[in-house]
N, C-alpha and C positions, 0 to 999 in steps of 0.2 A: 194482349195479355202481358201483365207485369211479371217480369222474372225476379228471382231472388236477388240477382245482382242489381237490378233496377231498384228494388226495395231497399237494399243495403246502401246503394249510392244516395238515394233520396233521404234516408235517415241520417247518414253521415253529413250530408249537406245541411239538413235541418239542425243538427247538433252544433254546427259551427256558425249558423246564421245569426244575425242580430247581435254579434259579439259574444255569443255563448262560449264558455270554456268547458264547464262540466256541471252536473247537478250539485247542489249544496250537499255537504257530507251525509246527512241522514238519508237523503233521497238517493245519493250515489250508492250508499251501502245497501239500500233496498233493491236497487238495480242489480248489484253484484249478487245478492242472495237469490235473484231470479235465475241466475245462470246455472244450468245443470252440470253435474259431474265435477263440481268443485272438489279439489283435493289438495292436501298439503304434501309437498314434496319432501323427500328425505333431507334435503338441504335446509328445510324450514320455510322456503318460499311457497307460494300458492299458485295453482293453475285453475282458473285464470288468476293473474296477479290481483292483489287486493287493490281497492280504490285508494287513491292518495288522500286519505283523510286522517284524522287524529293529529299527531304531531307533524306528519308530512304535509298536512293542509297548509300550515303556516310557512314551511321551509321550501316547498316546491313551487317553482314558477308556473305560469299558465301553460306553456307549451307541453311539458311533460304530462300535465293533467289532461290536456286535450288528446294527446297521444294515447294515454291509458284509457280514456273513454272510448276512443276509436277501437282500441284493442278489445274492450268489452263488447262493443257493438259487433265487431267481426266475429268474436267468439260466439255471440248469440246466433249469428247467421250460420256458423259452422255447426251449431248444436241444436238447430231446429226451433229456436225460440225468438227469432227476429220479430215476428208479428207481436208477440207479447211485450218485448222490449220497446218496440216502436210505439205501441199504444201507451205504454207507461211514460216514456220520455215526452211524447207529444201532449200528454195530459198534465205535465208539470206546469205550474203557474210561473210567471216571470220571476217572482221572488224566491223560487225554489231552484233557480239556476245561479251559478257564479258567472260573472261577465268579465271579459278582458278590457284592456284599455284601447283596443283597436290596433295595437302594434304587432300582435302575434297572429300569424296566418297558418292555417292548416295547409298541408301539402298533399299531393296526389298519393303519397304513401299511406294514407289513411284507409285505403281500400285494398284488402289482401287479395292476392290472386288465388284461384282455386275454390272460390265459393260456388257451390253448385247452383245451376239455374233450374234444377228439377222441381 
């Protein structure tokens, strides 16, 4: 039986495989909109944080984009929509992803502790 942690690990691995960094802006925004319980904080920020698109797309290097995507995937797991996000990301075509130059690596910190295996 596949646990939620196994599903999460597999999706994080998929998201970084073949040089992927993150979905292209339109598709990343669609992913973010799938995440439940989004809310703006009194400070003006968002929970979960916004995807790094619009002006940030051009100014932010690959690693922070990769980390933000991992944060969104972890958030999906914590809020019961991992299967939906998994299906969405795996259905994206290659030209709907941004790719790195192969010099940026994800680290083990992309998997949050405390994700339920229930």
